[in-house]
N, CA and C atoms as a LAMMPS dump frame, in Angstrom:
ITEM: TIMESTEP
0
ITEM: NUMBER OF ATOMS
354
ITEM: BOX BOUNDS ff ff ff
-5.0000000000000000e+02 5.0000000000000000e+02
-5.0000000000000000e+02 5.0000000000000000e+02
-5.0000000000000000e+02 5.0000000000000000e+02
ITEM: ATOMS id mol type element x y z
1 1 1 N 23.98 -72.097 114.721
2 1 2 C 23.112 -72.687 113.682
3 1 3 C 24.104 -73.765 112.625
4 2 1 N 25.178 -73.272 112.316
5 2 2 C 26.03 -73.897 111.587
6 2 3 C 26.246 -75.263 112.058
7 3 1 N 26.538 -75.163 113.34
8 3 2 C 26.925 -76.532 114.057
9 3 3 C 25.89 -77.486 114.061
10 4 1 N 24.531 -76.709 114.331
11 4 2 C 23.635 -77.806 114.069
12 4 3 C 23.373 -78.414 112.869
13 5 1 N 23.46 -77.876 111.841
14 5 2 C 23.304 -78.437 110.415
15 5 3 C 24.323 -79.509 110.129
16 6 1 N 25.492 -79.2 110.612
17 6 2 C 26.709 -80.115 110.515
18 6 3 C 26.283 -81.46 111.287
19 7 1 N 25.907 -81.369 112.463
20 7 2 C 25.375 -82.199 113.395
21 7 3 C 24.536 -83.055 112.728
22 8 1 N 23.396 -82.589 112.111
23 8 2 C 22.251 -83.28 111.579
24 8 3 C 22.892 -84.236 110.46
25 9 1 N 23.533 -83.238 109.651
26 9 2 C 24.009 -84.008 108.389
27 9 3 C 24.944 -85.352 108.77
28 10 1 N 25.802 -85.131 109.846
29 10 2 C 26.592 -86.353 110.073
30 10 3 C 25.722 -87.318 110.676
31 11 1 N 24.688 -86.951 111.49
32 11 2 C 23.775 -88.218 111.996
33 11 3 C 22.966 -88.653 110.865
34 12 1 N 22.347 -88.089 109.927
35 12 2 C 21.881 -88.51 108.722
36 12 3 C 22.756 -89.601 107.842
37 13 1 N 24.086 -89.049 107.673
38 13 2 C 25.027 -89.976 107.039
39 13 3 C 25.065 -91.123 107.821
40 14 1 N 25.382 -91.207 108.906
41 14 2 C 25.688 -92.395 109.865
42 14 3 C 24.6 -93.343 109.726
43 15 1 N 23.325 -92.992 109.316
44 15 2 C 22.216 -94 109.099
45 15 3 C 22.037 -94.769 107.628
46 16 1 N 22.887 -94.123 106.985
47 16 2 C 22.812 -94.775 105.368
48 16 3 C 23.619 -95.986 105.532
49 17 1 N 23.012 -97.126 105.018
50 17 2 C 23.837 -98.327 104.989
51 17 3 C 24.962 -98.38 103.676
52 18 1 N 26.011 -99.036 104.027
53 18 2 C 27.178 -99.036 103.094
54 18 3 C 26.737 -100.083 102.385
55 19 1 N 26.875 -99.972 100.829
56 19 2 C 26.351 -101.01 99.774
57 19 3 C 27.706 -101.563 99.276
58 20 1 N 27.91 -102.788 99.133
59 20 2 C 28.887 -103.197 98.369
60 20 3 C 28.607 -103.549 96.894
61 21 1 N 29.395 -103.505 96.083
62 21 2 C 28.858 -104.108 94.628
63 21 3 C 28.654 -105.554 94.867
64 22 1 N 27.657 -105.752 94.111
65 22 2 C 27.537 -107.451 94.181
66 22 3 C 27.212 -107.983 92.747
67 23 1 N 26.84 -107.047 91.786
68 23 2 C 26.917 -107.518 90.28
69 23 3 C 27.945 -107.187 89.345
70 24 1 N 28.283 -108.055 88.666
71 24 2 C 29.59 -107.873 88.101
72 24 3 C 29.629 -108.36 86.622
73 25 1 N 30.323 -107.881 85.508
74 25 2 C 30.226 -108.025 84.285
75 25 3 C 31.726 -108.684 84.116
76 26 1 N 31.798 -109.879 83.54
77 26 2 C 32.995 -110.63 83.357
78 26 3 C 33.466 -110.407 81.869
79 27 1 N 34.629 -109.771 81.657
80 27 2 C 35.037 -109.87 80.316
81 27 3 C 35.567 -111.131 80.083
82 28 1 N 35.748 -111.269 78.621
83 28 2 C 36.042 -112.799 78.102
84 28 3 C 37.412 -113.025 78.591
85 29 1 N 38.166 -112.319 78.703
86 29 2 C 39.605 -112.826 79.147
87 29 3 C 39.993 -112.128 80.521
88 30 1 N 39.184 -112.104 81.473
89 30 2 C 39.341 -111.465 82.66
90 30 3 C 38.871 -112.227 83.856
91 31 1 N 39.797 -112.923 84.773
92 31 2 C 39.331 -113.443 85.936
93 31 3 C 39.238 -112.474 86.938
94 32 1 N 38.257 -112.692 87.849
95 32 2 C 37.971 -111.639 88.915
96 32 3 C 38.063 -112.332 90.485
97 33 1 N 38.718 -111.93 91.138
98 33 2 C 39.106 -112.219 92.525
99 33 3 C 37.817 -111.503 93.355
100 34 1 N 36.862 -112.232 93.765
101 34 2 C 35.777 -111.795 94.537
102 34 3 C 36.077 -111.55 95.851
103 35 1 N 36.953 -112.745 96.581
104 35 2 C 37.038 -112.653 97.895
105 35 3 C 38.336 -113.302 98.361
106 36 1 N 39.13 -112.979 99.262
107 36 2 C 40.265 -113.947 99.935
108 36 3 C 41.34 -113.228 100.126
109 37 1 N 41.722 -112.113 99.358
110 37 2 C 43.096 -111.349 99.412
111 37 3 C 43.051 -110.198 100.452
112 38 1 N 41.98 -109.7 100.794
113 38 2 C 41.977 -108.807 101.874
114 38 3 C 41.161 -107.366 101.194
115 39 1 N 40.987 -106.289 102.121
116 39 2 C 40.447 -105.027 101.648
117 39 3 C 41.29 -104.528 100.489
118 40 1 N 40.576 -103.77 99.687
119 40 2 C 41.197 -103.248 98.574
120 40 3 C 41.65 -104.011 97.354
121 41 1 N 41.63 -105.442 97.722
122 41 2 C 41.953 -106.376 96.385
123 41 3 C 40.519 -107.064 96.25
124 42 1 N 39.784 -107.399 97.079
125 42 2 C 38.663 -108.257 96.69
126 42 3 C 37.678 -107.313 96.073
127 43 1 N 36.7 -108.17 95.214
128 43 2 C 35.907 -107.437 94.441
129 43 3 C 34.386 -107.294 95.242
130 44 1 N 34.318 -108.108 96.27
131 44 2 C 33.275 -108.071 97.26
132 44 3 C 33.635 -107.925 98.709
133 45 1 N 32.666 -107.562 99.374
134 45 2 C 32.938 -107.385 100.954
135 45 3 C 32.103 -108.647 101.523
136 46 1 N 32.818 -109.379 102.134
137 46 2 C 32.259 -110.817 102.789
138 46 3 C 32.031 -110.365 104.168
139 47 1 N 30.755 -110.21 104.904
140 47 2 C 30.402 -109.942 106.037
141 47 3 C 30.842 -110.928 107.141
142 48 1 N 31.118 -112.196 106.413
143 48 2 C 31.494 -113.253 107.401
144 48 3 C 33.179 -113.703 107.312
145 49 1 N 33.857 -112.474 106.688
146 49 2 C 35.44 -112.949 106.794
147 49 3 C 35.974 -112.984 108.221
148 50 1 N 36.984 -114.243 108.003
149 50 2 C 37.238 -114.769 109.267
150 50 3 C 36.696 -115.728 109.842
151 51 1 N 35.65 -116.36 109.034
152 51 2 C 34.871 -117.546 109.395
153 51 3 C 34.252 -118.324 108.185
154 52 1 N 34.328 -119.447 108.236
155 52 2 C 33.759 -120.289 106.979
156 52 3 C 32.022 -119.879 106.937
157 53 1 N 31.993 -119.875 105.426
158 53 2 C 30.605 -119.369 105.209
159 53 3 C 30.314 -119.812 103.666
160 54 1 N 29.27 -119.625 103.286
161 54 2 C 28.778 -119.846 101.873
162 54 3 C 28.922 -118.769 101.111
163 55 1 N 29.266 -119.086 99.759
164 55 2 C 29.375 -117.942 98.717
165 55 3 C 28.144 -118.182 97.779
166 56 1 N 27.131 -117.489 97.591
167 56 2 C 26.212 -117.515 96.921
168 56 3 C 26.502 -116.767 95.347
169 57 1 N 26.629 -117.693 94.189
170 57 2 C 26.936 -117.121 93.03
171 57 3 C 25.827 -117.154 92.103
172 58 1 N 25.419 -116.177 91.487
173 58 2 C 24.455 -116.554 90.373
174 58 3 C 24.863 -115.969 89.139
175 59 1 N 24.518 -116.773 88.243
176 59 2 C 24.832 -116.344 86.804
177 59 3 C 23.649 -115.484 86.321
178 60 1 N 23.753 -114.182 86.025
179 60 2 C 22.641 -113.35 85.62
180 60 3 C 22.273 -113.336 84.183
181 61 1 N 23.074 -114.032 83.392
182 61 2 C 23.008 -114.144 81.819
183 61 3 C 22.933 -115.568 81.346
184 62 1 N 23.186 -115.679 80.097
185 62 2 C 22.877 -116.809 79.452
186 62 3 C 24.549 -117.744 79.228
187 63 1 N 25.522 -116.577 79.333
188 63 2 C 26.886 -117.194 79.06
189 63 3 C 27.526 -117.813 80.465
190 64 1 N 28.045 -119.087 80.281
191 64 2 C 28.369 -119.855 81.241
192 64 3 C 29.863 -119.284 82.055
193 65 1 N 30.303 -119.416 83.19
194 65 2 C 31.518 -119.02 83.598
195 65 3 C 31.764 -120.104 84.683
196 66 1 N 32.991 -119.954 85.292
197 66 2 C 33.316 -120.863 86.33
198 66 3 C 33.78 -120.199 87.692
199 67 1 N 33.413 -120.895 88.562
200 67 2 C 33.795 -120.421 90.037
201 67 3 C 35.045 -121.271 90.377
202 68 1 N 36.091 -120.549 90.961
203 68 2 C 37.347 -121.116 91.135
204 68 3 C 37.761 -121.024 92.639
205 69 1 N 37.739 -121.826 93.246
206 69 2 C 38.497 -121.77 94.767
207 69 3 C 39.953 -122.213 95.06
208 70 1 N 40.481 -121.345 95.501
209 70 2 C 41.898 -121.454 95.702
210 70 3 C 42.403 -121.169 97.378
211 71 1 N 43.45 -121.833 97.563
212 71 2 C 43.964 -121.909 98.855
213 71 3 C 45.439 -121.975 98.695
214 72 1 N 46.232 -121.162 99.16
215 72 2 C 47.606 -120.901 99.201
216 72 3 C 48.177 -121.078 97.874
217 73 1 N 47.454 -120.579 96.739
218 73 2 C 47.929 -120.756 95.321
219 73 3 C 47.492 -121.963 94.677
220 74 1 N 47.078 -122.816 95.368
221 74 2 C 46.494 -124.12 94.865
222 74 3 C 45.046 -124.035 94.596
223 75 1 N 44.647 -124.585 93.453
224 75 2 C 43.247 -124.693 93.138
225 75 3 C 42.663 -126.083 93.857
226 76 1 N 41.477 -125.741 94.679
227 76 2 C 40.886 -126.438 95.504
228 76 3 C 39.671 -127.101 94.898
229 77 1 N 38.927 -126.272 94.183
230 77 2 C 37.657 -126.555 93.373
231 77 3 C 37.299 -125.64 92.268
232 78 1 N 36.92 -126.36 91.311
233 78 2 C 36.527 -125.419 89.934
234 78 3 C 35.136 -126.08 89.701
235 79 1 N 34.204 -124.999 89.479
236 79 2 C 32.75 -125.486 89.309
237 79 3 C 32.069 -124.496 88.14
238 80 1 N 31.455 -125.236 87.297
239 80 2 C 30.892 -124.518 86.054
240 80 3 C 29.622 -124.097 86.227
241 81 1 N 29.199 -122.815 86.058
242 81 2 C 28.033 -122.417 86.468
243 81 3 C 27.263 -121.857 85.071
244 82 1 N 26.008 -122.652 84.643
245 82 2 C 25.587 -122.289 83.499
246 82 3 C 24.613 -121.055 83.461
247 83 1 N 24.046 -120.772 82.284
248 83 2 C 23.437 -119.46 82.45
249 83 3 C 21.959 -119.537 83.22
250 84 1 N 21.872 -118.49 83.946
251 84 2 C 20.61 -118.472 84.763
252 84 3 C 20.63 -119.233 86.256
253 85 1 N 21.748 -119.855 86.242
254 85 2 C 21.944 -120.937 87.391
255 85 3 C 22.509 -120.244 88.844
256 86 1 N 22.343 -120.833 89.833
257 86 2 C 22.809 -120.164 91.136
258 86 3 C 23.46 -121.431 91.694
259 87 1 N 24.576 -121.057 92.279
260 87 2 C 25.241 -122.209 92.984
261 87 3 C 25.927 -121.61 94.42
262 88 1 N 25.847 -122.57 95.402
263 88 2 C 26.044 -122.249 96.811
264 88 3 C 27.254 -123.119 97.13
265 89 1 N 28.379 -122.275 97.346
266 89 2 C 29.502 -123.028 97.652
267 89 3 C 30.146 -122.807 98.853
268 90 1 N 30.7 -123.752 99.603
269 90 2 C 31.128 -123.45 101.072
270 90 3 C 32.591 -122.895 100.842
271 91 1 N 32.957 -122.008 101.482
272 91 2 C 34.292 -121.11 101.295
273 91 3 C 34.718 -120.94 102.652
274 92 1 N 35.979 -121.729 102.858
275 92 2 C 36.514 -121.85 104.345
276 92 3 C 37.35 -120.893 104.418
277 93 1 N 38.031 -120.57 105.854
278 93 2 C 38.834 -119.31 106.155
279 93 3 C 40.089 -119.841 105.378
280 94 1 N 40.656 -118.809 104.736
281 94 2 C 41.819 -118.881 104.061
282 94 3 C 41.688 -119.07 102.58
283 95 1 N 40.595 -119.118 102.078
284 95 2 C 40.427 -119.645 100.799
285 95 3 C 39.947 -118.509 99.898
286 96 1 N 40.176 -118.481 98.688
287 96 2 C 40.06 -117.102 97.743
288 96 3 C 39.138 -117.773 96.901
289 97 1 N 38.011 -116.71 96.374
290 97 2 C 36.955 -117.001 95.401
291 97 3 C 37.127 -116.308 94.175
292 98 1 N 37.18 -116.846 93.072
293 98 2 C 37.409 -116.204 91.644
294 98 3 C 36.486 -116.651 90.749
295 99 1 N 36.086 -115.871 89.975
296 99 2 C 35.09 -116.103 88.636
297 99 3 C 35.851 -116.001 87.455
298 100 1 N 35.692 -117.026 86.629
299 100 2 C 36.513 -116.996 85.433
300 100 3 C 35.81 -117.312 84.37
301 101 1 N 35.819 -116.593 83.319
302 101 2 C 34.906 -116.787 81.947
303 101 3 C 35.315 -118.226 81.123
304 102 1 N 34.444 -118.792 80.624
305 102 2 C 34.771 -119.944 79.898
306 102 3 C 34.396 -119.853 78.42
307 103 1 N 34.151 -118.689 77.86
308 103 2 C 33.915 -118.106 76.473
309 103 3 C 34.387 -117.172 76.086
310 104 1 N 34.287 -116.557 74.881
311 104 2 C 34.762 -115.241 74.638
312 104 3 C 33.66 -114.26 74.422
313 105 1 N 32.77 -114.453 75.413
314 105 2 C 31.522 -113.51 75.38
315 105 3 C 31.52 -112.905 77.009
316 106 1 N 30.914 -111.893 77.182
317 106 2 C 30.764 -111.072 78.22
318 106 3 C 29.652 -111.955 79.17
319 107 1 N 30.153 -112.122 80.388
320 107 2 C 29.14 -112.968 81.515
321 107 3 C 28.823 -111.824 82.515
322 108 1 N 27.915 -112.311 83.037
323 108 2 C 27.226 -111.317 84.245
324 108 3 C 27.048 -112.207 85.55
325 109 1 N 27.373 -111.762 86.76
326 109 2 C 27.288 -112.55 87.707
327 109 3 C 27.087 -111.675 89.01
328 110 1 N 26.334 -112.163 90.156
329 110 2 C 26.085 -111.706 91.11
330 110 3 C 26.694 -112.517 92.331
331 111 1 N 27.362 -111.821 93.514
332 111 2 C 27.842 -112.612 94.322
333 111 3 C 27.562 -112.043 95.858
334 112 1 N 27.119 -113.066 96.799
335 112 2 C 26.699 -112.732 98.017
336 112 3 C 27.19 -113.813 99.03
337 113 1 N 27.015 -113.503 100.197
338 113 2 C 27.647 -114.627 101.263
339 113 3 C 26.381 -114.781 102.433
340 114 1 N 26.654 -115.993 102.93
341 114 2 C 25.608 -116.802 103.777
342 114 3 C 26.237 -117.287 104.941
343 115 1 N 25.89 -116.931 106.047
344 115 2 C 26.485 -117.802 107.379
345 115 3 C 26.156 -119.087 107.272
346 116 1 N 27.099 -119.904 107.902
347 116 2 C 26.707 -121.305 107.893
348 116 3 C 26.199 -121.659 109.44
349 117 1 N 25.109 -122.052 109.31
350 117 2 C 24.358 -122.219 110.47
351 117 3 C 24.971 -123.239 111.556
352 118 1 N 24.979 -122.974 112.906
353 118 2 C 25.631 -123.838 113.569
354 118 3 C 24.792 -125.022 114.126
């Protein structure tokens, strides 16, 4: 009977989807790495890791912040994102995605990823 309960519990847990954090609060003096350095370092899980994709970044508040794309330590692109705005940014293999505050106020963001259609 004990083995039956353990088996049922494992089967049930196996069907619970793993959820990664997608919403973040940006402290005024805190840049956040969202993706590009690898497991344990990235703030988000990119289901399209290892291939080009889109990063979907939403500003969930009124305070602006910047999206920074880097590759091999060099800044490739910086994009300002205003309050309540959404940006879709192409993220190539080997690039890192950062969120940077622009003011001395707390900002709120959401980050997701989308496959690039063939």
